[in-house]
MARZA-299467 format. One line per 4 residues: number of its first residue (from 1); their letters; for each residue x, y, z of C-alpha. Coordinates in pm, whole numbers. Layout:
<atoms>
NUM = A = X,Y,Z | ...;
</atoms>
This chain:
<atoms>
1 = MSET = -3791,-3799,10693 | -3715,-3901,10346 | -3372,-4044,10280 | -3327,-3758,10012;
5 = VERH = -3344,-3508,10295 | -2989,-3395,10413 | -2936,-3257,10770 | -2659,-3018,10836;
9 = AFGA = -2532,-2819,11128 | -2493,-2442,11090 | -2142,-2287,11082 | -1975,-2213,11404;
13 = EVGR = -2174,-1991,11636 | -2479,-1953,11428 | -2706,-2072,11690 | -2598,-1813,11932;
17 = LLDL = -2607,-1540,11662 | -2955,-1639,11560 | -3076,-1618,11924 | -2922,-1274,11946;
21 = VVHA = -3070,-1166,11623 | -3400,-1275,11724 | -3413,-1119,12059 | -3171,-826,12041;
25 = LYSE = -3345,-675,11744 | -3700,-702,11862 | -3779,-331,11818 | -3701,-335,11456;
29 = REIF = -3877,-651,11349 | -4018,-492,11025 | -3666,-465,10887 | -3671,-833,10791;
33 = LREL = -3921,-751,10506 | -3688,-489,10363 | -3392,-742,10368 | -3586,-1001,10187;
37 = VANA = -3723,-766,9926 | -3381,-612,9861 | -3221,-970,9836 | -3498,-1059,9576;
41 = ADAV = -3430,-725,9371 | -3058,-800,9383 | -3122,-1154,9257 | -3312,-1008,8957;
45 = DRRR = -3040,-757,8889 | -2780,-1038,8894 | -2989,-1236,8650 | -3045,-956,8415;
49 = FAAQ = -2671,-902,8393 | -2567,-1257,8366 | -2798,-1296,8074 | -2605,-1051,7888;
53 = TEAG = -2317,-1291,7847 | -2473,-1640,7904 | -2746,-1785,7688 | -3081,-1923,7834;
57 = LALP = -3072,-1687,8141 | -3309,-1415,7991 | -3566,-1285,8240 | -3942,-1342,8180;
61 = PDVK = -4106,-1035,8034 | -4327,-974,8349 | -4054,-947,8609 | -4185,-897,8973;
65 = VRIR = -4093,-956,9337 | -4416,-1117,9461 | -4531,-1119,9833 | -4825,-1339,9944;
69 = ADKD = -4966,-1364,10297 | -5182,-1665,10380 | -5353,-1602,10727 | -5505,-1948,10744;
73 = ARTL = -5160,-2134,10689 | -4987,-1842,10885 | -4719,-1809,10613 | -4568,-1514,10437;
77 = TVSD = -4395,-1584,10096 | -4152,-1354,9901 | -4082,-1492,9554 | -3850,-1366,9279;
81 = PGIG = -3747,-1466,8928 | -3391,-1385,8984 | -3058,-1575,8950 | -3148,-1842,9203;
85 = MTKD = -2920,-2085,9395 | -2773,-2430,9344 | -2782,-2670,9634 | -2424,-2574,9711;
89 = ELAQ = -2495,-2199,9715 | -2796,-2255,9942 | -2564,-2444,10190 | -2289,-2176,10159;
93 = NLGT = -2495,-1862,10166 | -2770,-1969,10415 | -2573,-2220,10623 | -2289,-2018,10713;
97 = IARS = -2368,-1671,10880 | -2165,-1373,10887 | -1859,-1524,10732 | -1687,-1180,10723;
101 = GTRA = -1680,-1170,11124 | -1908,-1395,11310 | -1735,-1337,11652 | -1715,-967,11591;
105 = FSQS = -2081,-935,11520 | -2188,-1171,11809 | -1989,-930,12045 | -2106,-603,11901;
109 = LADA = -2469,-714,11930 | -2435,-854,12280 | -2260,-525,12405 | -2473,-267,12219;
113 = KPDE = -2735,-70,12409 | -3094,-153,12296 | -3134,171,12102 | -2824,106,11915;
117 = RPSL = -2876,-255,11819 | -3093,-194,11497 | -2795,-15,11333 | -2590,-338,11353;
121 = IGQF = -2797,-572,11125 | -2679,-517,10763 | -2322,-474,10861 | -2224,-842,10876;
125 = GVGF = -2434,-1010,10606 | -2700,-1131,10846 | -3000,-965,10671 | -3173,-1291,10573;
129 = YSAF = -3154,-1423,10926 | -3361,-1131,11042 | -3656,-1342,10896 | -3633,-1551,11226;
133 = MVAD = -3744,-1251,11424 | -4093,-1310,11289 | -4073,-1683,11174 | -4025,-2002,11382;
137 = RVEV = -3943,-2182,11057 | -3811,-2054,10729 | -3807,-2254,10389 | -3628,-2131,10090;
141 = TSRR = -3692,-2321,9762 | -3463,-2215,9475 | -3358,-2310,9114 | -3057,-2160,8962;
145 = AGSD = -3112,-1988,8621 | -2968,-2224,8371 | -3040,-2534,8577 | -3344,-2777,8583;
149 = EAWT = -3262,-2875,8953 | -3442,-2708,9255 | -3366,-2740,9631 | -3529,-2645,9937;
153 = WASE = -3330,-2518,10236 | -3529,-2534,10571 | -3450,-2440,10915 | -3617,-2356,11245;
157 = GQGE = -3319,-2158,11355 | -3213,-2401,11621 | -2866,-2509,11511 | -2931,-2712,11211;
161 = YTLA = -3085,-2696,10863 | -3210,-2948,10589 | -3163,-2961,10212 | -3417,-3157,10000;
165 = PATR = -3476,-3193,9639 | -3772,-2972,9513 | -3951,-2851,9217 | -3981,-2504,9071;
169 = DEPG = -4130,-2441,8734 | -3907,-2150,8658 | -3576,-2008,8795 | -3575,-1806,9093;
173 = TDIV = -3639,-1825,9474 | -3941,-1858,9705 | -3884,-1778,10064 | -4167,-1906,10299;
177 = LHVK = -4180,-1778,10653 | -4400,-1966,10906 | -4502,-1674,11116 | -4498,-1678,11488;
181 = ADAD = -4798,-1634,11699 | -4694,-1291,11811 | -4622,-1162,11466 | -4981,-1148,11329;
185 = EFLE = -4920,-789,11209 | -4699,-914,10923 | -4983,-1120,10780 | -5182,-796,10730;
189 = PMRI = -5173,-659,10375 | -5195,-291,10488 | -4891,-348,10714 | -4693,-524,10456;
193 = EHIV = -4764,-254,10210 | -4654,1,10456 | -4322,-159,10538 | -4240,-221,10163;
197 = RKWA = -4323,137,10063 | -4110,265,10347 | -3807,67,10273 | -3816,-39,9905;
201 = DHIT = -4026,204,9715 | -3731,307,9498 | -3641,-38,9394 | -3674,-54,9018;
205 = VPVT = -3818,-407,9019 | -4195,-385,9086 | -4309,-543,9414 | -4662,-687,9414;
209 = LARE = -4890,-803,9689 | -5165,-1067,9657 | -5471,-911,9809 | -5838,-1038,9774;
213 = GEEE = -5748,-1272,9500 | -5566,-990,9292 | -5215,-904,9249 | -5151,-527,9316;
217 = TITR = -4825,-340,9257 | -4736,-172,9581 | -4418,18,9489 | -4377,310,9245;
221 = GTAL = -4040,186,9129 | -3903,538,9124 | -3555,592,8994 | -3457,845,9263;
225 = WRKS = -3152,960,9081 | -3365,1059,8787 | -3576,1313,9000 | -3481,1669,9053;
229 = KAEV = -3339,1762,9396 | -3652,1965,9477 | -3867,1649,9444 | -3665,1438,9691;
233 = TEEA = -3687,1466,10065 | -3396,1404,10296 | -3591,1096,10437 | -3598,951,10062;
237 = YTEF = -3229,1007,10025 | -3150,834,10352 | -3364,558,10286 | -3209,489,9929;
241 = YRHV = -2858,542,10079 | -2923,261,10332 | -3035,35,10043 | -2749,78,9827;
245 = SHAF = -2493,77,10113 | -2656,-190,10335 | -2600,28,10636 | -2826,217,10895;
249 = DAPW = -2671,528,10937 | -2733,870,10762 | -2504,986,10491 | -2242,1242,10568;
253 = ATLH = -2282,1392,10223 | -2518,1351,9934 | -2434,1435,9577 | -2727,1457,9329;
257 = WRAE = -2684,1589,8989 | -2739,1544,8628 | -2478,1599,8346 | -2607,1719,8029;
261 = GSLE = -2440,1798,7682 | -2204,1579,7495 | -2204,1349,7797 | -2543,1277,7967;
265 = FSAL = -2581,1068,8287 | -2763,1104,8632 | -2586,1041,8939 | -2682,1000,9315;
269 = LFVP = -2377,934,9547 | -2345,937,9921 | -2051,973,10153 | -2128,751,10459;
273 = GMKP = -2172,907,10799 | -1976,644,10978 | -1702,390,10909 | -1872,45,10841;
277 = FLAV = -1789,-243,11073 | -1634,-413,10766 | -1322,-210,10706 | -1321,-33,10358;
281 = EEER = -939,-103,10356 | -1018,-476,10291 | -1227,-395,9970 | -1002,-242,9709;
285 = ESRV = -1258,-168,9438 | -1544,97,9389 | -1881,-47,9408 | -2081,244,9267;
289 = RLHV = -2363,87,9069 | -2375,143,8696 | -2719,169,8539 | -2806,206,8174;
293 = RRMF = -3149,367,8113 | -3240,277,8480 | -3157,-77,8437 | -2879,-218,8662;
297 = ITDE = -2568,-322,8477 | -2281,-385,8721 | -2123,-249,9042 | -1776,-343,8897;
301 = AGLL = -1741,-70,8654 | -1479,112,8858 | -1679,444,8833 | -1462,584,9108;
305 = PSWL = -1085,531,9200 | -1004,284,9477 | -921,569,9718 | -1282,682,9694;
309 = RFVK = -1427,326,9728 | -1617,437,10043 | -1849,639,9821 | -2184,462,9752;
313 = GVVD = -2453,510,9496 | -2581,493,9147 | -2467,641,8803 | -2723,614,8531;
317 = TEDL = -2634,686,8163 | -2803,703,7831 | -2486,671,7623 | -2416,293,7672;
321 = PLNV = -2613,5,7519 | -2812,-222,7761 | -2610,-515,7655 | -2281,-367,7731;
325 = SREM = -2008,-643,7795 | -1749,-642,8057 | -1494,-584,7782 | -1677,-283,7664;
329 = LQAT = -1677,-143,8004 | -1303,-152,8014 | -1241,0,7663 | -1538,242,7600;
333 = PVLA = -1412,613,7616 | -1770,716,7724 | -1727,529,8060 | -1362,680,8082;
337 = RIRR = -1523,1028,8052 | -1798,950,8309 | -1531,819,8562 | -1337,1160,8530;
341 = AVTA = -1657,1364,8561 | -1781,1168,8867 | -1438,1164,9043 | -1416,1543,8990;
345 = KVIG = -1756,1600,9143 | -1655,1388,9454 | -1351,1576,9499 | -1520,1909,9468;
349 = ELKS = -1768,1821,9722 | -1505,1718,9974 | -1314,2035,9917 | -1622,2242,9977;
353 = RAKD = -1704,2053,10301 | -1342,2063,10419 | -1403,2414,10506 | -1600,2321,10806;
357 = AETY = -1329,2181,11024 | -1571,2026,11285 | -1790,1832,11039 | -1492,1739,10813;
361 = ATFW = -1316,1571,11108 | -1608,1320,11121 | -1537,1222,10768 | -1166,1223,10808;
365 = EAFG = -1160,1003,11110 | -1374,738,10920 | -1198,746,10583 | -889,960,10586;
369 = PVLK = -645,645,10564 | -833,532,10243 | -797,890,10093 | -432,887,10148;
373 = EGLY = -399,587,9922 | -442,821,9643 | -126,1010,9706 | 62,693,9628;
377 = EDVE = -124,563,9329 | -306,863,9161 | -71,1089,8981 | -343,1301,8828;
381 = HRDD = -520,1384,9152 | -237,1418,9403 | -249,1785,9459 | -632,1766,9501;
385 = IAAL = -589,1485,9760 | -324,1669,9933 | -539,1964,10003 | -793,1724,10161;
389 = LRFR = -541,1556,10400 | -555,1616,10781 | -281,1530,11033 | -211,1540,11409;
393 = SSAV = 76,1776,11503 | 339,1828,11766 | 235,2193,11790 | -161,2210,11768;
397 = EGWT = -453,2036,11901 | -692,1860,11676 | -649,1809,11301 | -443,2031,11071;
401 = SFAD = -363,2048,10699 | -49,2088,10488 | -170,2455,10425 | -212,2530,10781;
405 = YVSR = 138,2384,10859 | 308,2596,10585 | 144,2908,10742 | 298,2840,11066;
409 = MKPG = 657,2753,10949 | 940,2938,11129 | 1127,3204,10925 | 1405,3020,10760;
413 = QEAI = 1234,2682,10756 | 1250,2522,10430 | 1073,2176,10478 | 758,2020,10615;
417 = YVLV = 864,1761,10871 | 683,1432,10954 | 739,1142,11183 | 579,809,11074;
421 = GDDT = 492,532,11332 | 230,312,11465 | 63,538,11733 | 12,905,11759;
425 = KALA = 46,931,12147 | 383,754,12106 | 488,969,11826 | 410,1288,12017;
429 = ASAQ = 638,1162,12302 | 915,1034,12080 | 1275,1134,12128 | 1293,1190,11743;
433 = IEGF = 1115,1517,11779 | 1268,1662,12103 | 1509,1884,11914 | 1238,2009,11674;
437 = KARG = 992,2108,11964 | 1282,2268,12155 | 1342,2494,11855 | 982,2561,11789;
441 = IEVL = 954,2358,11455 | 628,2168,11406 | 621,1807,11311 | 324,1634,11169;
445 = LLAD = 259,1295,11331 | 157,1014,11086 | 10,690,11245 | -190,528,10949;
449 = HVDA = -30,221,10772 | -19,394,10436 | 189,692,10574 | 491,478,10538;
453 = FWPE = 439,460,10168 | 282,774,10019 | 604,1007,10100 | 790,823,9835;
457 = RFDT = 543,943,9567 | 440,1274,9712 | 738,1447,9851 | 663,1820,9798;
461 = FDGK = 376,2042,9890 | 350,2409,9787 | 723,2399,9691 | 814,2270,10030;
465 = PIRS = 990,1925,10042 | 839,1665,10290 | 1115,1522,10513 | 1114,1262,10782;
469 = VTQS = 1262,1382,11106 | 1463,1047,11135 | 1652,1183,10834 | 1668,1540,10904;
473 = ADDL = 1916,1591,11180 | 2136,1834,10980 | 1840,2062,10914 | 1844,2169,11283;
477 = SAFE = 2179,2329,11254 | 2008,2652,11124 | 1791,2679,11430 | 2053,2609,11721;
481 = PEVA = 1884,2690,12067 | 2073,2903,12318 | 2294,2717,12548 | 2249,2804,12931;
485 = PGDE = 2569,2848,13114 | 2697,2516,13262 | 2498,2320,13004 | 2776,2285,12749;
489 = PADL = 2793,1953,12559 | 3029,1683,12658 | 3332,1605,12445 | 3243,1273,12272;
493 = SGLV = 3550,1247,12061 | 3693,968,12263 | 3358,788,12318 | 3211,774,11960;
497 = PKLK = 3478,573,11799 | 3482,311,12098 | 3101,272,12067 | 3137,218,11694;
501 = EALG = 3401,-28,11736 | 3198,-221,12001 | 2859,-218,11794 | 3034,-310,11449;
505 = DAVS = 2793,-368,11157 | 2484,-316,11395 | 2487,49,11318 | 2614,234,11019;
509 = EVRE = 2740,533,11219 | 2763,671,11571 | 2748,1052,11610 | 2653,1332,11831;
513 = SRRL = 2296,1446,11822 | 2155,1784,11754 | 1793,1677,11818 | 1798,1529,12161;
517 = VDSA = 1694,1715,12444 | 1578,1492,12730 | 1672,1137,12606 | 2016,983,12605;
521 = VLLA = 2000,808,12262 | 1792,753,11955 | 1820,567,11625 | 1806,762,11304;
525 = APAH = 1773,653,10946 | 2060,686,10707 | 2045,997,10481 | 1969,785,10190;
529 = GPDL = 1730,495,10186 | 1387,436,10371 | 1310,604,10688 | 1281,394,11011;
533 = QMQR = 909,312,10976 | 944,180,10619 | 1248,-26,10759 | 1027,-165,11026;
537 = LLRR = 756,-261,10760 | 1027,-415,10540 | 1153,-633,10835 | 807,-758,10935;
541 = AGRG = 754,-855,10557 | 1088,-1038,10564 | 1243,-792,10328 | 1479,-604,10556;
545 = LGAG = 1782,-683,10365 | 1928,-390,10194 | 1753,-135,10402 | 2082,-29,10573;
549 = QPVL = 2175,-13,10930 | 2055,265,11148 | 2254,540,11285 | 2302,577,11665;
553 = ELNP = 2284,932,11794 | 2409,1048,12143 | 2292,1338,12354 | 2605,1511,12462;
557 = RHPL = 2415,1682,12758 | 2264,1372,12894 | 2422,1261,13231 | 2446,914,13122;
561 = VRRL = 2649,1000,12793 | 2862,1245,12992 | 2952,968,13245 | 3035,723,12946;
565 = AERA = 3247,996,12782 | 3450,1038,13101 | 3500,659,13122 | 3615,642,12769;
569 = GAGE = 3844,937,12834 | 3994,752,13140 | 4066,433,12914 | 3773,212,13063;
573 = EVGE = 3586,-46,12865 | 3259,77,12739 | 3170,-235,12516 | 2884,-358,12727;
577 = AAQT = 2746,-14,12789 | 2740,25,12388 | 2522,-288,12354 | 2281,-164,12630;
581 = LLDL = 2269,201,12470 | 2178,53,12125 | 1891,-170,12299 | 1756,134,12472;
585 = AHVQ = 1748,303,12148 | 1552,23,11997 | 1307,9,12282 | 1268,394,12282;
589 = GGDP = 1166,364,11916 | 891,109,11978 | 1112,-203,11869 | 1209,-495,12098;
593 = PRDP = 1577,-522,12205 | 1794,-723,11955 | 1843,-1000,12223 | 1590,-946,12504;
597 = VAFA = 1747,-1204,12740 | 2091,-1049,12707 | 1947,-701,12727 | 1761,-815,13070;
601 = RRVA = 2089,-952,13208 | 2285,-635,13142 | 2028,-418,13300 | 1993,-641,13613;
605 = AALA = 2367,-646,13648 | 2402,-264,13617 | 2111,-225,13869 | 2291,-461,14097;
609 = RKG = 2624,-278,14082 | 2448,45,14125 | 2272,-89,14450;
</atoms>
């Protein structure tokens, strides 16, 4: 081994992952060629875009992805004239697998059933490593565009790789697979052509195959989005969706149209059929690809707002120059008009499909939390978004909408009531809604992280204010339930001031509750300021100051409160009980006691006395 060859160990767990990829994905071995061709085409697109702003990166006139099989040497080579990689990029991109979630991918792949495993590849950035399903050694020689230096990365997939200086006449990348003894089919030209046409026929970069001494183009390079709907099969749509989304599910919705007139563009967009392994919450920008006259420009044009970032696909226009700059993308009115048109089209499609509650539930469970972000940040489309929202409810099974809620409101009810927390089941059992349920008033249960924020910006639907039940106790006075004989409330006039004195600044107020039925106490938010869930988030973020102290509410019909009222009326000390009541209210609301050790001691002492 030459002294210039560097040996490196793969990133953590790569050896185990490579073993899983090679053996667990056996039934879908052909997918490796799709991944390599797609990567090559992407590299060409990246160089084309970089050449618009960097001198010396222009593509050669005859741009192709070339595939060559050598049966005698048992090698399969995929070459491209794309952007290429530096030495450091080879080490970073090929020496560290699944940086987005190594352990999660490993576990998913190990636990999946055999017929589910192929859907996992592509979800964690492991497409290149599928080459080891058919090769016992892989060599990647690459030269970065704009550089004279080339390097070869090589590995047998056994826990380490090497980096060595190399030569390459032009920028680009060559991937050489040393094909395994049981993978002869992938050296056959007919089989190679079949795989490429199946998976990559839509790629705009031509793909050629060396056959009998000649180079033959084996793809049609069809811009699917430029065809009419009648010309495109569902299978073709699905294949293209999988290419642009790097996923293996089928799209939930396909939008294919051409805008003509003062603004001309073609668009082919997809709403995924399942939530990706990599949460869309982590990526804040839309990645719909912008093409100009079929040529890829960028996937950073922000063609859709961030709350529609789960939508994948292509928009191709004639109304921008091919050498459009990033600055022009931000400033041009043409792109702003395209954005408005594309956003309106997607919203219209979602509204149409929302009429089928069963199929819409599939979409909502995958992407509902992302859609809700629009209520907070998109003034223009708030009403449209609100019509698309679905919620769990205290009154009905399944998902329900704002409009459905309004149609079920009780006579005299003026507001839409919501309760925000971390878990829907816990919210359904919360003491906060006991009084509302007892009066037949429905409460929407909101358990997504964003639910703590959007009511600040969107606080009315169809003329009905949206109110948190933690701040709506007074609203129940108009719906007082009938009181059974013998169930009259206890007189708390002597207890309330003693509890407030004992608790001091820990609460802003102690008062009798209208909303409690089965529970003894609860915490409510002050009438003005953030509700309880927002207060929790502020505390977790270290920004709890200024949120205001909660209100402690007492159920005057509960035996515990009755007993404390009697003790207070008899002049007994209730200070220790006050501390325990407040801690019980915190626990009941899903928060820990203020002082867990002291709380445990008080409870133990009370149980001992009772015993």
